[in-house]
C-alpha positions in Angstrom: 140.7 94.4 68.4 140.8 90.8 69.8 137.5 89.3 70.7 137.6 87.7 74.2 135.8 84.4 74.5 133.8 83.9 77.7 134.3 80.9 80.0 132.4 77.7 78.9 128.7 77.9 79.7 129.0 74.8 81.9 131.1 76.9 84.4 128.6 78.5 86.8 128.8 82.3 87.0 128.1 82.4 90.7 129.1 80.1 93.5 126.7 78.9 96.3 127.2 82.1 98.3 126.4 84.4 95.3 130.0 85.3 94.6 131.3 85.7 91.0 133.4 82.8 89.8 137.0 83.9 89.4 137.0 82.8 85.7 134.0 84.9 84.9 135.4 87.8 86.9 138.6 87.8 84.8 136.6 87.7 81.6 134.4 90.6 82.7 137.5 92.6 83.6 139.1 91.8 80.3 136.2 93.0 78.3 135.9 96.1 80.4 132.5 95.4 82.0 133.7 96.1 85.5 134.8 99.5 86.9 136.7 100.3 90.0 133.6 101.8 91.6 131.3 98.8 91.1 131.3 98.3 94.9 130.0 101.8 95.5 128.1 102.8 98.6 124.4 103.7 98.4 123.5 106.9 96.6 121.6 108.5 99.6 121.6 107.9 103.3 119.1 109.4 105.8 118.6 109.2 109.5 115.3 111.2 109.5 112.1 111.3 107.5 112.6 112.4 103.9 110.6 113.1 100.7 112.0 111.7 97.5 112.0 113.5 94.1 112.2 112.3 90.6 115.9 112.9 90.8 116.0 109.8 93.1 114.8 107.4 90.4 117.3 104.6 90.0 119.1 105.3 93.3 119.8 103.1 96.3 118.6 104.7 99.5 119.4 103.8 103.0 117.4 104.9 106.1 119.5 104.2 109.1 116.7 104.4 111.7 117.8 102.6 114.8 114.7 102.0 116.9 112.9 105.1 115.6 109.8 105.4 113.3 110.8 107.2 110.1 108.8 108.0 106.9 110.0 107.9 103.3 107.5 109.8 101.2 107.5 108.9 97.5 107.5 111.5 94.7 104.3 112.4 92.7 104.3 110.2 89.6 103.1 110.9 86.1 102.7 108.9 82.9 106.3 109.7 81.9 107.5 107.9 85.1 106.0 104.5 84.2 108.7 101.8 84.5 111.0 104.1 86.5 112.1 102.6 89.8 113.5 103.6 93.1 115.6 101.5 95.4 116.5 99.3 96.9 115.3 101.4 99.8 117.0 99.9 102.9 115.8 100.0 106.5 118.8 99.6 108.8 117.8 99.1 112.4 114.8 97.6 114.2 112.5 100.6 114.1 109.6 101.2 111.6 110.2 102.5 108.1 107.0 103.7 106.5 107.0 104.3 102.8 104.1 106.6 101.8 102.7 107.3 98.3 101.3 110.6 97.2 97.5 111.1 97.6 96.7 109.9 94.0 98.9 106.8 94.1 99.1 103.4 95.9 101.8 101.0 96.7 100.9 97.4 95.7 97.7 96.8 97.7 97.7 99.9 99.9 94.9 102.5 99.6 95.4 105.7 97.5 97.8 107.9 99.4 98.6 104.8 101.5 101.8 103.3 102.7 103.8 100.1 103.3 105.9 99.6 106.3 108.4 97.2 107.8 109.0 97.0 111.5 110.2 93.4 112.2 111.9 93.8 115.5 114.3 90.8 115.0 115.4 91.9 111.5 118.1 94.5 111.6 118.1 95.1 107.8 115.3 95.0 105.2 114.9 96.5 101.8 112.3 97.0 99.0 112.6 98.1 95.4 109.6 99.9 93.9 108.6 100.5 90.3 106.1 102.8 88.8 103.7 100.4 87.0 101.0 103.0 86.0 100.2 106.6 86.6 98.7 105.8 90.0 100.4 102.6 91.1 103.8 101.5 92.5 104.7 97.9 92.4 107.1 96.0 94.6 109.7 94.3 92.4 111.9 92.9 95.1 113.2 93.1 98.6 113.7 91.3 101.9 111.7 91.5 105.1 108.0 91.7 105.7 106.4 94.8 104.1 102.8 95.4 105.1 100.3 97.8 103.6 98.1 100.1 105.6 
């Protein structure tokens, strides 16, 4: 088996728009790191309130809410879930997406059983990725938009 050499380190992997440099793309394709479905759609899409389960860990989730208020309820977490994540969770539309923890957990600086929400009327898309950081705490590890706690 022939070992493929990557492009020189001096060649940036991404351009100013965040696109993969063609030299790096060819290398990734040669070594088999890209698959035909790497541009897949989100795992789950909802247009109404929904409760997540542990089967949703690691999945991208879209709430296409228009101007409505919709709630995403997070699953109950245990010690075996620490370092699992969900998301990104996308809010598509200008309505309010509320993400609520179970009664024994909090999200970032929300209260126990509290929630975070995004309802920026001028932002048509926002997202947040959440990670279980302890048996009773979700942390925000990334996202766009203004997410406020209750």
